[in-house]
N, C-alpha and C positions, 0 to 999 in steps of 0.2 A: 347640245345646241350651242351655237355662238350667240353672244348677247344680242346683236342686231336681229337675228332670225327669231329669237325668243321674244324680243320686244315687239316684233310684228304680230306675233300670236297673241300678245297681251294688250295690244292697242284697242281693239274693238270694245264697245261697251260691255259685250259678253265675250271675255277672252276664250280662246279655243286652244285645244291640244295641238302641238306642232306635228304630231304623227297622224292622229285620226280625225282631227278637226272637231271633236265633240266639245261642248261647252265646259269650261272650267269653273269650279266654285272657288272664289277668292279664299286664299289661306288653306285650302284643303291639300293634304299631303297624299302622295301615292303610297298608301299604307300597304297595299298588296305587293307592290314592288319592294318596299322596305322590308316586309316580312320575308319575301323570297331571298333577298340579299342576306338577311340575318339567319336564314335556315338552310341555305344551300352550301354544302361543303365542297371544298376544293383542296388541291394539293399544291404546295410550292414546288415549282420546277427546279429549284436549287437544292433545297434540303429535304424535300419530300414530306415536310410536316403538313398534317391535315389541319384545316381551319375553315371558318366560315368566310364567305366572300367579303363580308363587312370588315374583316380584319386583314385581308390580303394586302391592301395598299400600304398600311403601316408596317406590316411584316416585310414586304418586298423592299421597303426603304432601308431596313436595318439588317437584312439577311445577306451576308457576304457571299454565300453560295449562289443566291439568286443573281447578285451582281455579276458573278463569274459566268453564269448561264447567259446573261444578256451580252457580256463582252465576247463570249464565244460566237454568238450570232453576228456581232459587229465584225469580228475578225474574219468570219466566213465570207463577208461581202466586201471587205477592204482590199483594194488593189495593191496597196503598199503596206508595209508594216506600220503599226501605229507610231506616230511621231512623238517625240518628247514634247510634253506640254509646254515647255519653255519656248518652243518655236511658235506657239500660238500667241496672238495678241490677248490682252486681258479681256476676257468675256464674262467676268464675274462682278466687277464694279464699274460704275459709270458716273461721269460728271453730269450735272444738270446743264442742259444747253442754254438755259435762260440766265441762271445766276452763278454758274460754275461751281456750285457746292459739289464736293466730291464724295466718292466711296458709297454710292447707292448700289444696292443689288437691283435687279430688274424690277422686282415688285416695289421696292422702295422708291425707285425713280418714278414709276407710274403714280404712286400715292403722293409723292412730293409735288410733282407737276400738277396733279389734280387739285391739291390743296392750295398751292401758292401761285400757280401760273395758268389756271384754267381760262382766264380771260386775255392772256397775252397772245396777240396775233402775229408776233414776230416770226418770220420763217427761220427755222433752225435745222441743223443737221442732227439726225437721230444718232446718239452715241452707240446705241445697241446695234443698229444696222451697220454703222461704220466699222464696227469691230469684226464683222463677218467677212469671210473671204470674198463674197459676192457684193459686199456693201460698197457704196460710193461715198467716200468721206467728204465729198463736196456737194452732195445732193441735199437741198434744203426742202423740207416738207412744207407744203402749203398749209396744212392743218395738222400740226404736230400732235395735239391732244387727241384728235380722232385717230391718227396713225398709231399712237401708243395703245389706245384702247382696242384697236382692231388687230394690230400685228404683234403686240407684246403681252398677251394675256398668259403666255406660258413661256418657259425658257427653252430655247433651241437645244440646249445641252441635255434636256430631259430626253429628247428624241434622238439626238445625234450621238450622245455618249462620248463626246470629246473628239470624234473623228469626222472632220468635215470633208475628207477626201473620199469617203465611201461612195460608191456608185449608187445613186438613188434607185434606179430600176432594180439592181441586184438586191439592195436592201429591202425593197418592197416584196420581191419574190421570196426572200428569206423570211420575212415577217409572215407572209401568207403560209409558207411551208410550216413554220413553227406553230402558227395558229391552228393548222389542221392536225398537227401532232398532239397539241395540248388538249387536255380533256376539259 
C-alpha cells in the first residue's frame, strides 16, 4: 500500500484492513502472514540457492548472479545497447532545493527536507525529477514536501536498473513473462 491509501484505512475510529475492510486491532501484527513468509521456501533465480522468503530480499541485494538475471531481462527489452553510465546525469546525489546543501541520496534528501524545511512554502524545482530524462528542470512544485513524500518513496533506479531508454510496454511484458516462469 502507498502511505496515503494506508492512512485512509487507518483514519476511522475503528481502522479497517485495506483489502477486506475488516476492523484492525491497534498494534496487532499479521502473525499468520509473518509465519508464512518465514516458512515458505523459494529459490534464487540467479544462483539457485534455496532460502525462506524472509531472506530473499537481502540475498537478492548481494547475489551477483541474481543481478545478472535482472540485467538479462532489462537487455531483452532494451531497444539500444546499454549506454555508458557517464552519459547519464547524476541520479544518485541531489542538492536541497531550499538551502543548497549538497550530496543527499534520495532518502537523505527526503529526511533532510522533512526535518528542516517542512514548513517552507517556497516553490522549488525537484532535483530528483529534474535529473530524469522526462524531468523539466524549470518546473516548480506547488507543494514540494507532498511531492517528495508521494513521488520519491523509492528510487527509480531500483526499477529501471540504469536504462531509462527501455520501452515501458516491452519491459512490463518481460516482467509478466518472468513472473509466470518463476515459481
